[in-house]
N, CA, C and O atoms as CSV, one atom per row, in Angstrom:
chain,resi,resn,atom,element,x,y,z
A,1,MET,N,N,0.797,-1.025,-0.134
A,1,MET,CA,C,0.041,0.223,-0.045
A,1,MET,C,C,1.067,0.924,-0.036
A,1,MET,O,O,2.175,0.684,0.442
A,2,ARG,N,N,0.430,2.391,-0.935
A,2,ARG,CA,C,1.378,3.258,-0.625
A,2,ARG,C,C,0.202,4.600,-0.488
A,2,ARG,O,O,-0.980,4.539,-0.825
A,3,PHE,N,N,0.990,5.915,0.164
A,3,PHE,CA,C,0.207,6.911,0.428
A,3,PHE,C,C,0.669,8.058,-0.436
A,3,PHE,O,O,1.853,8.139,-0.761
A,4,ARG,N,N,-0.380,9.100,-0.885
A,4,ARG,CA,C,-0.123,10.209,-1.291
A,4,ARG,C,C,-0.520,11.465,-0.987
A,4,ARG,O,O,-1.704,11.695,-1.230
A,5,LEU,N,N,0.175,12.418,-0.488
A,5,LEU,CA,C,-0.471,13.833,0.037
A,5,LEU,C,C,-0.504,14.465,-1.177
A,5,LEU,O,O,0.480,14.552,-1.912
A,6,ASP,N,N,-1.772,14.985,-1.465
A,6,ASP,CA,C,-1.847,15.895,-2.709
A,6,ASP,C,C,-2.460,17.136,-2.369
A,6,ASP,O,O,-3.483,17.124,-1.686
A,7,GLY,N,N,-1.994,18.126,-2.735
A,7,GLY,CA,C,-2.537,19.598,-2.503
A,7,GLY,C,C,-1.491,20.525,-1.823
A,7,GLY,O,O,-1.743,21.730,-1.816
A,8,VAL,N,N,-0.222,20.037,-1.193
A,8,VAL,CA,C,0.281,20.679,-0.111
A,8,VAL,C,C,0.831,21.745,-0.839
A,8,VAL,O,O,0.762,22.829,-0.260
A,9,ASP,N,N,1.531,21.741,-2.311
A,9,ASP,CA,C,2.262,22.912,-2.673
A,9,ASP,C,C,1.304,24.076,-2.915
A,9,ASP,O,O,1.668,25.252,-2.924
A,10,GLU,N,N,0.151,23.690,-3.094
A,10,GLU,CA,C,-1.161,24.902,-3.704
A,10,GLU,C,C,-1.464,25.511,-1.916
A,10,GLU,O,O,-1.732,26.693,-1.698
A,11,ALA,N,N,-1.371,24.639,-0.987
A,11,ALA,CA,C,-1.868,25.246,0.230
A,11,ALA,C,C,-0.627,25.753,0.893
A,11,ALA,O,O,-0.904,26.455,1.865
A,12,LEU,N,N,0.511,25.633,0.698
A,12,LEU,CA,C,1.512,26.432,0.784
A,12,LEU,C,C,1.647,28.174,0.318
A,12,LEU,O,O,2.000,29.218,0.865
A,13,ARG,N,N,1.127,27.737,-1.039
A,13,ARG,CA,C,1.034,29.152,-1.693
A,13,ARG,C,C,-0.213,29.789,-1.193
A,13,ARG,O,O,-0.219,31.020,-1.213
A,14,ASN,N,N,-1.172,29.236,-0.789
A,14,ASN,CA,C,-2.329,29.823,-0.394
A,14,ASN,C,C,-2.087,30.765,1.016
A,14,ASN,O,O,-2.424,31.922,1.267
A,15,LEU,N,N,-1.365,29.763,1.803
A,15,LEU,CA,C,-1.071,30.650,3.013
A,15,LEU,C,C,-0.116,31.488,2.864
A,15,LEU,O,O,-0.128,32.400,3.690
A,16,THR,N,N,0.947,31.513,1.888
A,16,THR,CA,C,1.831,32.702,1.889
A,16,THR,C,C,1.057,33.875,1.449
A,16,THR,O,O,1.314,34.950,1.992
A,17,ALA,N,N,0.065,33.818,0.461
A,17,ALA,CA,C,-0.816,34.944,0.124
A,17,ALA,C,C,-1.657,35.418,1.332
A,17,ALA,O,O,-1.769,36.621,1.568
A,18,ILE,N,N,-2.255,34.461,2.107
A,18,ILE,CA,C,-2.747,35.050,3.313
A,18,ILE,C,C,-1.778,35.555,4.359
A,18,ILE,O,O,-2.218,36.314,5.222
A,19,GLY,N,N,-0.672,35.254,4.366
A,19,GLY,CA,C,0.116,35.996,5.228
A,19,GLY,C,C,0.840,37.375,4.613
A,19,GLY,O,O,1.452,38.162,5.334
A,20,GLU,N,N,0.699,37.521,3.377
A,20,GLU,CA,C,1.064,38.904,2.638
A,20,GLU,C,C,-0.258,39.625,3.139
A,20,GLU,O,O,-0.208,40.795,3.518
A,21,ALA,N,N,-1.456,38.894,3.132
A,21,ALA,CA,C,-2.731,39.712,3.206
A,21,ALA,C,C,-2.732,40.570,4.754
A,21,ALA,O,O,-3.324,41.642,4.878
A,22,VAL,N,N,-2.207,40.115,5.536
A,22,VAL,CA,C,-2.337,40.390,7.069
A,22,VAL,C,C,-1.141,40.769,7.598
A,22,VAL,O,O,-0.945,40.732,8.813
A,23,SER,N,N,-0.030,41.257,6.538
A,23,SER,CA,C,1.032,41.671,7.081
A,23,SER,C,C,0.787,42.653,8.314
A,23,SER,O,O,-0.322,43.052,8.668
A,24,GLU,N,N,2.226,43.034,9.016
A,24,GLU,CA,C,2.285,43.828,9.973
A,24,GLU,C,C,1.569,45.322,9.695
A,24,GLU,O,O,0.697,45.809,10.414
A,25,PRO,N,N,2.138,45.943,8.484
A,25,PRO,CA,C,1.549,47.073,8.050
A,25,PRO,C,C,-0.066,47.419,7.675
A,25,PRO,O,O,-0.711,48.459,7.805
A,26,ALA,N,N,-0.395,46.212,7.202
A,26,ALA,CA,C,-1.901,46.022,6.828
A,26,ALA,C,C,-2.549,45.760,8.283
A,26,ALA,O,O,-3.630,46.321,8.462
A,27,LEU,N,N,-2.118,45.106,9.183
A,27,LEU,CA,C,-2.897,44.900,10.619
A,27,LEU,C,C,-2.914,46.252,11.318
A,27,LEU,O,O,-3.844,46.540,12.070
A,28,GLN,N,N,-1.746,47.219,11.050
A,28,GLN,CA,C,-1.607,48.392,11.547
A,28,GLN,C,C,-2.599,49.360,11.193
A,28,GLN,O,O,-3.183,50.120,11.965
A,29,ALA,N,N,-2.746,49.257,9.882
A,29,ALA,CA,C,-3.635,50.096,9.348
A,29,ALA,C,C,-5.141,49.885,9.535
A,29,ALA,O,O,-5.961,50.803,9.545
A,30,ASP,N,N,-5.451,48.451,9.696
A,30,ASP,CA,C,-6.890,47.930,10.407
A,30,ASP,C,C,-6.923,48.543,11.709
A,30,ASP,O,O,-7.926,49.154,12.079
A,31,GLY,N,N,-5.626,48.393,12.623
A,31,GLY,CA,C,-5.740,48.782,13.879
A,31,GLY,C,C,-6.227,50.245,13.977
A,31,GLY,O,O,-7.152,50.668,14.670
A,32,LEU,N,N,-5.542,50.825,13.271
A,32,LEU,CA,C,-5.739,52.636,13.391
A,32,LEU,C,C,-7.278,52.787,12.939
A,32,LEU,O,O,-7.993,53.613,13.507
A,33,LYS,N,N,-7.711,52.066,12.024
A,33,LYS,CA,C,-9.101,52.422,11.455
A,33,LYS,C,C,-9.881,51.981,12.386
A,33,LYS,O,O,-10.830,52.706,12.684
A,34,THR,N,N,-9.697,50.571,13.170
A,34,THR,CA,C,-10.884,50.442,14.047
A,34,THR,C,C,-10.735,51.060,15.457
A,34,THR,O,O,-11.575,50.739,16.298
A,35,LEU,N,N,-9.748,51.913,15.794
A,35,LEU,CA,C,-9.766,52.597,17.043
A,35,LEU,C,C,-10.411,54.388,16.851
A,35,LEU,O,O,-10.502,55.248,17.728
A,36,GLU,N,N,-10.732,54.464,15.550
A,36,GLU,CA,C,-11.440,55.504,15.207
A,36,GLU,C,C,-12.680,56.132,16.239
A,36,GLU,O,O,-12.811,57.300,16.604
A,37,PRO,N,N,-13.452,55.060,16.541
A,37,PRO,CA,C,-14.495,55.521,17.481
A,37,PRO,C,C,-13.949,55.998,19.158
A,37,PRO,O,O,-14.494,56.854,19.856
A,38,VAL,N,N,-12.847,55.245,19.490
A,38,VAL,CA,C,-12.198,55.652,20.630
A,38,VAL,C,C,-11.587,56.987,20.593
A,38,VAL,O,O,-11.631,57.676,21.612
A,39,VAL,N,N,-10.960,57.470,19.416
A,39,VAL,CA,C,-10.348,58.816,19.221
A,39,VAL,C,C,-11.625,59.627,19.017
A,39,VAL,O,O,-11.749,60.587,19.777
A,40,LYS,N,N,-12.424,59.450,18.286
A,40,LYS,CA,C,-13.542,60.290,18.560
A,40,LYS,C,C,-14.394,60.496,19.821
A,40,LYS,O,O,-14.726,61.639,20.135
A,41,ASP,N,N,-14.713,59.573,20.458
A,41,ASP,CA,C,-15.155,59.826,21.738
A,41,ASP,C,C,-14.300,60.494,22.765
A,41,ASP,O,O,-14.727,61.371,23.515
A,42,ALA,N,N,-13.025,60.024,22.766
A,42,ALA,CA,C,-11.880,60.683,23.957
A,42,ALA,C,C,-11.907,62.195,23.188
A,42,ALA,O,O,-11.915,63.073,24.050
A,43,GLN,N,N,-11.922,62.722,21.888
A,43,GLN,CA,C,-11.812,64.275,21.845
A,43,GLN,C,C,-13.069,64.666,22.192
A,43,GLN,O,O,-13.090,65.792,22.689
A,44,SER,N,N,-14.245,64.063,22.091
A,44,SER,CA,C,-15.634,64.436,22.348
A,44,SER,C,C,-15.351,65.007,24.172
A,44,SER,O,O,-15.588,66.165,24.517
A,45,LEU,N,N,-14.878,64.048,25.032
A,45,LEU,CA,C,-14.622,64.243,26.460
A,45,LEU,C,C,-13.686,65.343,26.640
A,45,LEU,O,O,-13.953,66.011,27.639
A,46,ALA,N,N,-12.617,65.761,25.946
A,46,ALA,CA,C,-11.748,66.516,26.248
A,46,ALA,C,C,-12.051,68.067,26.316
A,46,ALA,O,O,-12.589,68.795,25.482
A,47,PRO,N,N,-11.578,68.325,27.475
A,47,PRO,CA,C,-11.793,69.900,27.695
A,47,PRO,C,C,-11.274,70.868,27.042
A,47,PRO,O,O,-10.055,71.041,27.033
A,48,VAL,N,N,-12.062,71.596,26.438
A,48,VAL,CA,C,-11.584,72.537,25.224
A,48,VAL,C,C,-11.367,73.928,25.850
A,48,VAL,O,O,-12.235,74.381,26.595
A,49,ASP,N,N,-10.023,74.763,25.529
A,49,ASP,CA,C,-9.804,76.105,25.541
A,49,ASP,C,C,-9.546,76.601,24.611
A,49,ASP,O,O,-10.135,77.636,24.297
A,50,GLN,N,N,-8.411,75.969,23.687
A,50,GLN,CA,C,-8.053,76.666,22.421
A,50,GLN,C,C,-8.396,75.349,21.459
A,50,GLN,O,O,-8.609,75.577,20.268
A,51,GLY,N,N,-8.451,74.073,21.909
A,51,GLY,CA,C,-8.481,73.005,21.077
A,51,GLY,C,C,-7.420,72.157,21.059
A,51,GLY,O,O,-7.517,70.977,20.721
A,52,ASP,N,N,-6.328,72.730,21.430
A,52,ASP,CA,C,-5.053,71.699,21.271
A,52,ASP,C,C,-4.905,70.652,21.939
A,52,ASP,O,O,-4.280,69.724,21.426
A,53,LEU,N,N,-5.311,70.555,22.937
A,53,LEU,CA,C,-5.324,68.993,23.807
A,53,LEU,C,C,-6.483,68.107,22.829
A,53,LEU,O,O,-6.219,66.977,22.418
A,54,ARG,N,N,-7.670,68.737,22.559
A,54,ARG,CA,C,-8.589,67.678,21.846
A,54,ARG,C,C,-7.959,67.519,20.663
A,54,ARG,O,O,-7.957,66.348,20.282
A,55,ASP,N,N,-7.475,68.218,20.020
A,55,ASP,CA,C,-6.870,68.194,18.546
A,55,ASP,C,C,-5.609,67.152,18.671
A,55,ASP,O,O,-5.346,66.593,17.607
A,56,SER,N,N,-4.937,66.862,19.581
A,56,SER,CA,C,-3.779,66.172,19.675
A,56,SER,C,C,-4.152,64.771,20.020
A,56,SER,O,O,-3.243,63.946,19.936
A,57,ILE,N,N,-5.418,64.326,20.421
A,57,ILE,CA,C,-5.796,63.084,20.480
A,57,ILE,C,C,-5.952,62.308,19.173
A,57,ILE,O,O,-6.771,62.679,18.332
A,58,GLU,N,N,-5.119,61.152,18.976
A,58,GLU,CA,C,-5.255,60.456,17.746
A,58,GLU,C,C,-4.698,58.955,17.702
A,58,GLU,O,O,-3.673,58.637,18.304
A,59,ALA,N,N,-5.246,58.308,17.151
A,59,ALA,CA,C,-4.675,56.573,17.069
A,59,ALA,C,C,-3.000,56.700,16.266
A,59,ALA,O,O,-2.635,57.522,15.424
A,60,ALA,N,N,-2.448,55.896,16.712
A,60,ALA,CA,C,-0.972,55.917,16.180
A,60,ALA,C,C,-0.151,54.713,16.282
A,60,ALA,O,O,-0.255,53.969,17.257
A,61,VAL,N,N,0.507,54.528,15.504
A,61,VAL,CA,C,1.573,53.225,15.490
A,61,VAL,C,C,2.692,53.833,16.640
A,61,VAL,O,O,3.244,54.932,16.692
A,62,LEU,N,N,2.775,52.762,17.444
A,62,LEU,CA,C,3.611,53.137,18.766
A,62,LEU,C,C,4.930,52.454,18.170
A,62,LEU,O,O,4.956,51.861,17.092
A,63,ASN,N,N,6.142,52.643,19.121
A,63,ASN,CA,C,7.377,52.403,19.047
A,63,ASN,C,C,7.688,50.763,18.924
A,63,ASN,O,O,8.660,50.348,18.294
A,64,ASP,N,N,6.770,49.915,19.582
A,64,ASP,CA,C,6.905,48.284,19.552
A,64,ASP,C,C,6.226,47.853,18.404
A,64,ASP,O,O,6.243,46.638,18.207
A,65,GLY,N,N,5.469,48.755,17.377
A,65,GLY,CA,C,4.651,48.344,16.315
A,65,GLY,C,C,3.336,48.059,16.658
A,65,GLY,O,O,2.568,47.701,15.765
A,66,SER,N,N,2.957,48.157,17.782
A,66,SER,CA,C,1.628,48.118,18.135
A,66,SER,C,C,0.478,49.459,17.584
A,66,SER,O,O,0.869,50.300,16.774
A,67,VAL,N,N,-0.865,49.483,18.129
A,67,VAL,CA,C,-1.332,50.558,17.818
A,67,VAL,C,C,-1.828,50.791,19.250
A,67,VAL,O,O,-1.940,49.938,20.129
A,68,GLY,N,N,-2.191,52.514,19.351
A,68,GLY,CA,C,-2.978,52.795,20.563
A,68,GLY,C,C,-3.497,54.382,20.263
A,68,GLY,O,O,-3.301,55.050,19.248
A,69,VAL,N,N,-4.124,54.699,21.324
A,69,VAL,CA,C,-4.528,55.959,21.117
A,69,VAL,C,C,-3.948,57.027,22.173
A,69,VAL,O,O,-4.061,56.859,23.387
A,70,ILE,N,N,-3.306,58.159,21.583
A,70,ILE,CA,C,-2.558,58.696,22.325
A,70,ILE,C,C,-2.993,60.297,22.504
A,70,ILE,O,O,-3.828,60.855,21.793
A,71,ILE,N,N,-2.383,60.816,23.410
A,71,ILE,CA,C,-2.678,62.271,23.425
A,71,ILE,C,C,-1.111,62.848,23.374
A,71,ILE,O,O,-0.245,62.496,24.176
A,72,ARG,N,N,-0.891,63.861,22.215
A,72,ARG,CA,C,0.289,64.284,21.848
A,72,ARG,C,C,0.519,65.666,22.900
A,72,ARG,O,O,1.602,65.932,23.423
A,73,ASP,N,N,-0.601,66.374,23.059
A,73,ASP,CA,C,-0.417,67.561,23.923
A,73,ASP,C,C,0.355,67.185,25.357
A,73,ASP,O,O,0.046,66.196,26.022
A,74,TRP,N,N,1.362,68.087,25.714
A,74,TRP,CA,C,1.957,67.953,26.779
A,74,TRP,C,C,1.253,67.759,28.136
A,74,TRP,O,O,1.716,67.035,29.018
A,75,LYS,N,N,0.132,68.435,28.242
A,75,LYS,CA,C,-0.889,68.327,29.485
A,75,LYS,C,C,-1.700,67.367,29.201
A,75,LYS,O,O,-2.643,67.288,29.988
A,76,GLY,N,N,-1.683,66.521,28.273
A,76,GLY,CA,C,-2.717,65.592,28.645
A,76,GLY,C,C,-2.778,64.728,29.800
A,76,GLY,O,O,-3.820,64.613,30.446
A,77,HIS,N,N,-1.532,64.012,30.141
A,77,HIS,CA,C,-1.821,63.209,31.365
A,77,HIS,C,C,-2.198,63.870,32.327
A,77,HIS,O,O,-2.846,63.191,33.124
A,78,PHE,N,N,-2.043,65.167,32.670
A,78,PHE,CA,C,-2.748,66.023,33.750
A,78,PHE,C,C,-4.233,65.635,33.987
A,78,PHE,O,O,-4.674,65.118,35.014
A,79,PHE,N,N,-5.033,66.015,32.712
A,79,PHE,CA,C,-6.295,65.840,32.685
A,79,PHE,C,C,-6.454,64.556,32.847
A,79,PHE,O,O,-7.175,64.307,33.813
A,80,GLU,N,N,-6.003,63.486,32.189
A,80,GLU,CA,C,-6.508,62.106,32.170
A,80,GLU,C,C,-6.155,61.360,33.829
A,80,GLU,O,O,-6.622,60.325,34.305
A,81,PHE,N,N,-5.383,62.123,34.294
A,81,PHE,CA,C,-4.839,61.576,35.447
A,81,PHE,C,C,-5.033,62.321,37.004
A,81,PHE,O,O,-5.112,61.831,38.131
A,82,GLY,N,N,-5.069,63.824,36.474
A,82,GLY,CA,C,-5.198,64.388,37.989
A,82,GLY,C,C,-3.784,64.826,38.506
A,82,GLY,O,O,-2.799,64.158,38.192
A,83,THR,N,N,-3.690,65.765,39.172
A,83,THR,CA,C,-2.757,66.219,40.098
A,83,THR,C,C,-2.984,66.242,41.301
A,83,THR,O,O,-4.121,66.006,41.710
A,84,THR,N,N,-2.156,66.474,41.985
A,84,THR,CA,C,-2.367,66.935,43.446
A,84,THR,C,C,-3.135,68.167,43.683
A,84,THR,O,O,-3.852,68.173,44.684
A,85,HIS,N,N,-3.108,69.209,42.936
A,85,HIS,CA,C,-3.726,69.971,42.744
A,85,HIS,C,C,-5.417,70.214,41.918
A,85,HIS,O,O,-6.295,71.012,42.249
A,86,MET,N,N,-5.421,69.359,40.946
A,86,MET,CA,C,-6.613,68.995,40.046
A,86,MET,C,C,-7.059,67.870,39.879
A,86,MET,O,O,-6.343,66.919,39.566
A,87,ARG,N,N,-8.247,67.801,40.050
A,87,ARG,CA,C,-9.072,66.684,39.831
A,87,ARG,C,C,-8.798,65.886,38.314
A,87,ARG,O,O,-8.685,66.539,37.276
A,88,ALA,N,N,-8.727,64.664,38.340
A,88,ALA,CA,C,-8.816,64.102,36.974
A,88,ALA,C,C,-9.849,64.205,36.156
A,88,ALA,O,O,-10.961,64.256,36.681
A,89,THR,N,N,-9.757,64.252,34.870
A,89,THR,CA,C,-10.944,64.539,34.217
A,89,THR,C,C,-10.662,63.705,32.906
A,89,THR,O,O,-10.276,64.222,31.858
A,90,PRO,N,N,-10.895,62.362,33.082
A,90,PRO,CA,C,-10.305,61.495,32.100
A,90,PRO,C,C,-11.003,61.549,30.979
A,90,PRO,O,O,-12.161,61.964,30.937
A,91,MET,N,N,-10.054,60.944,29.532
A,91,MET,CA,C,-10.864,60.985,28.519
A,91,MET,C,C,-10.656,59.581,27.786
A,91,MET,O,O,-11.575,58.916,27.308
A,92,LEU,N,N,-9.293,59.234,27.773
A,92,LEU,CA,C,-9.177,57.843,27.181
A,92,LEU,C,C,-9.624,56.814,27.634
A,92,LEU,O,O,-10.123,55.964,26.897
A,93,ILE,N,N,-9.521,56.648,29.196
A,93,ILE,CA,C,-10.405,55.550,29.900
A,93,ILE,C,C,-11.873,55.421,29.491
A,93,ILE,O,O,-12.352,54.394,29.009
A,94,PRO,N,N,-12.515,56.500,29.714
A,94,PRO,CA,C,-13.865,56.356,29.420
A,94,PRO,C,C,-14.411,56.138,27.794
A,94,PRO,O,O,-15.453,55.591,27.434
A,95,ALA,N,N,-13.476,56.681,27.055
A,95,ALA,CA,C,-13.499,56.242,25.656
A,95,ALA,C,C,-13.253,54.898,25.485
A,95,ALA,O,O,-14.093,54.325,24.791
A,96,TRP,N,N,-12.267,54.161,25.951
A,96,TRP,CA,C,-12.067,52.894,25.643
A,96,TRP,C,C,-13.008,52.155,26.476
A,96,TRP,O,O,-13.326,51.117,25.895
A,97,ASP,N,N,-13.501,52.263,27.456
A,97,ASP,CA,C,-14.602,51.749,27.927
A,97,ASP,C,C,-15.910,51.618,27.269
A,97,ASP,O,O,-16.617,50.627,27.450
A,98,ALA,N,N,-16.239,52.583,26.522
A,98,ALA,CA,C,-17.296,52.799,25.924
A,98,ALA,C,C,-17.423,51.834,24.866
A,98,ALA,O,O,-18.488,51.279,24.595
A,99,ASN,N,N,-16.175,51.606,24.181
A,99,ASN,CA,C,-16.169,50.822,22.791
A,99,ASN,C,C,-15.407,49.616,22.806
A,99,ASN,O,O,-15.333,48.996,21.746
A,100,VAL,N,N,-14.807,49.157,23.852
A,100,VAL,CA,C,-13.949,47.988,24.254
A,100,VAL,C,C,-14.937,46.910,23.472
A,100,VAL,O,O,-14.419,46.431,22.463
A,101,ASN,N,N,-16.180,46.487,23.755
A,101,ASN,CA,C,-16.797,45.431,23.398
A,101,ASN,C,C,-16.936,45.249,21.965
A,101,ASN,O,O,-17.076,44.167,21.394
A,102,GLU,N,N,-16.877,46.617,21.331
A,102,GLU,CA,C,-16.898,46.531,19.728
A,102,GLU,C,C,-15.767,46.460,18.931
A,102,GLU,O,O,-15.726,46.325,17.708
A,103,LEU,N,N,-14.648,46.582,19.897
A,103,LEU,CA,C,-13.325,46.525,18.923
A,103,LEU,C,C,-12.782,45.173,18.336
A,103,LEU,O,O,-12.269,45.084,17.220
A,104,SER,N,N,-12.950,44.144,19.201
A,104,SER,CA,C,-12.327,43.106,18.944
A,104,SER,C,C,-13.181,42.247,17.702
A,104,SER,O,O,-12.684,41.361,17.007
A,105,ASN,N,N,-14.818,42.833,17.606
A,105,ASN,CA,C,-15.209,42.225,16.589
A,105,ASN,C,C,-14.901,43.235,15.160
A,105,ASN,O,O,-14.655,42.749,14.055
A,106,ALA,N,N,-14.956,44.377,15.379
A,106,ALA,CA,C,-14.649,45.363,14.270
A,106,ALA,C,C,-13.434,44.918,13.713
A,106,ALA,O,O,-13.387,44.720,12.499
A,107,PHE,N,N,-12.074,44.661,14.688
A,107,PHE,CA,C,-10.740,44.195,14.168
A,107,PHE,C,C,-10.640,43.095,13.399
A,107,PHE,O,O,-9.990,43.049,12.354
A,108,ALA,N,N,-11.527,41.813,14.074
A,108,ALA,CA,C,-11.633,40.788,13.458
A,108,ALA,C,C,-12.234,40.710,12.184
A,108,ALA,O,O,-11.802,39.934,11.331
A,109,ASP,N,N,-13.462,41.658,11.937
A,109,ASP,CA,C,-14.108,41.782,10.416
A,109,ASP,C,C,-13.182,42.135,9.819
A,109,ASP,O,O,-12.936,41.333,8.918
A,110,ARG,N,N,-12.386,43.100,9.857
A,110,ARG,CA,C,-11.136,43.917,8.739
A,110,ARG,C,C,-10.374,42.563,8.444
A,110,ARG,O,O,-10.104,42.161,7.313
A,111,ILE,N,N,-10.075,41.934,9.600
A,111,ILE,CA,C,-8.747,40.887,9.319
A,111,ILE,C,C,-9.571,39.655,8.248
A,111,ILE,O,O,-8.925,39.194,7.307
A,112,ARG,N,N,-10.991,39.203,8.487
A,112,ARG,CA,C,-11.276,38.617,7.943
A,112,ARG,C,C,-11.799,38.798,6.219
A,112,ARG,O,O,-12.060,37.924,5.392
A,113,VAL,N,N,-11.816,40.096,6.121
A,113,VAL,CA,C,-12.017,40.711,4.787
A,113,VAL,C,C,-10.751,40.384,4.096
A,113,VAL,O,O,-10.668,39.579,3.169
A,114,ARG,N,N,-9.833,41.015,4.569
A,114,ARG,CA,C,-8.526,40.658,4.017
A,114,ARG,C,C,-8.055,39.251,3.660
A,114,ARG,O,O,-7.513,39.042,2.574
A,115,ILE,N,N,-8.229,38.396,4.451
A,115,ILE,CA,C,-7.874,36.936,4.295
A,115,ILE,C,C,-8.804,36.429,3.189
A,115,ILE,O,O,-8.317,35.670,2.352
A,116,GLU,N,N,-10.312,36.831,3.089
A,116,GLU,CA,C,-10.820,36.224,2.011
A,116,GLU,C,C,-10.691,36.689,0.729
A,116,GLU,O,O,-11.059,36.077,-0.273
A,117,ALA,N,N,-9.946,38.238,0.764
A,117,ALA,CA,C,-9.753,38.727,-0.424
A,117,ALA,C,C,-8.467,38.407,-0.918
A,117,ALA,O,O,-8.110,38.843,-2.012
A,118,ALA,N,N,-7.687,37.646,-0.183
A,118,ALA,CA,C,-6.255,37.072,-0.536
A,118,ALA,C,C,-6.519,36.188,-1.961
A,118,ALA,O,O,-7.451,35.451,-2.283
A,119,PRO,N,N,-5.126,36.642,-2.758
A,119,PRO,CA,C,-5.449,35.533,-3.897
A,119,PRO,C,C,-5.252,34.283,-3.659
A,119,PRO,O,O,-4.278,34.097,-2.930
A,120,ARG,N,N,-5.896,33.179,-4.049
A,120,ARG,CA,C,-5.925,31.850,-3.883
A,120,ARG,C,C,-5.390,31.211,-5.213
A,120,ARG,O,O,-5.951,31.332,-6.302
A,121,VAL,N,N,-4.205,30.499,-4.976
A,121,VAL,CA,C,-3.903,29.514,-6.099
A,121,VAL,C,C,-4.973,28.577,-6.548
A,121,VAL,O,O,-5.364,28.368,-7.696
A,122,SER,N,N,-5.345,28.086,-5.495
A,122,SER,CA,C,-6.331,26.853,-5.776
A,122,SER,C,C,-7.354,26.772,-4.599
A,122,SER,O,O,-7.028,27.299,-3.535
A,123,ARG,N,N,-8.504,26.184,-4.700
A,123,ARG,CA,C,-9.527,25.945,-3.677
A,123,ARG,C,C,-9.255,24.567,-3.219
A,123,ARG,O,O,-9.702,24.285,-2.108
A,124,SER,N,N,-8.637,23.697,-3.832
A,124,SER,CA,C,-8.622,22.380,-3.895
A,124,SER,C,C,-8.088,22.206,-1.986
A,124,SER,O,O,-7.437,23.039,-1.355
A,125,ARG,N,N,-8.594,20.960,-1.503
A,125,ARG,CA,C,-7.967,20.591,-0.225
A,125,ARG,C,C,-6.872,19.537,-0.313
A,125,ARG,O,O,-6.944,18.746,-1.254
A,126,VAL,N,N,-5.896,19.432,0.524
A,126,VAL,CA,C,-4.930,18.759,1.133
A,126,VAL,C,C,-5.515,17.715,1.368
A,126,VAL,O,O,-6.554,17.629,2.022
A,127,GLY,N,N,-4.864,16.736,0.818
A,127,GLY,CA,C,-5.687,15.079,0.957
A,127,GLY,C,C,-4.409,13.911,0.910
A,127,GLY,O,O,-3.449,13.778,0.150
A,128,LEU,N,N,-4.859,13.186,2.034
A,128,LEU,CA,C,-3.797,11.981,2.055
A,128,LEU,C,C,-4.728,10.973,1.190
A,128,LEU,O,O,-5.953,10.909,1.293
A,129,ARG,N,N,-3.874,10.148,0.262
A,129,ARG,CA,C,-4.521,9.103,-0.691
A,129,ARG,C,C,-3.986,8.098,-0.635
A,129,ARG,O,O,-2.760,8.023,-0.706
A,130,THR,N,N,-4.900,6.881,-0.468
A,130,THR,CA,C,-4.254,5.271,-0.661
A,130,THR,C,C,-4.184,4.874,-1.693
A,130,THR,O,O,-5.216,5.003,-2.352
A,131,GLU,N,N,-3.230,4.336,-2.248
A,131,GLU,CA,C,-3.238,3.349,-3.171
A,131,GLU,C,C,-2.964,1.945,-3.309
A,131,GLU,O,O,-1.936,1.568,-2.746
A,132,GLY,N,N,-3.578,1.156,-3.871
A,132,GLY,CA,C,-3.183,-0.504,-3.922
A,132,GLY,C,C,-4.046,-1.080,-2.850
A,132,GLY,O,O,-3.666,-2.141,-2.355
A,133,PHE,N,N,-5.152,-0.537,-2.418
A,133,PHE,CA,C,-6.109,-1.341,-1.688
A,133,PHE,C,C,-6.797,-2.203,-2.204
A,133,PHE,O,O,-7.592,-2.849,-1.522
């Protein structure tokens, strides 16, 4: 009896195409897009004098390659966490809490679209065949 494994080369090419579709830059772009509701909510919660604090809230790719929502204005952490002389008026934490349940599903949906749109060499399945029975 002999065994033959069919479709391995096609499966490997398909996996390579999927890997390219979900590359780090693609995932970062999806992460930034997914975080837009958090940015919008945080901006709506920001105290506004001249608008520089509110306008400095954005989604960004961080140094380690992950994505997050940051406040670029130097005084942002004083408002978010407070000081010994000022009560905290957080923006990021409430915005995150308001959106956290939808974020993972929204990110997963974006990844699913990328994977399904990846070019496929073949739709055949890998299979083990026996011969000589």
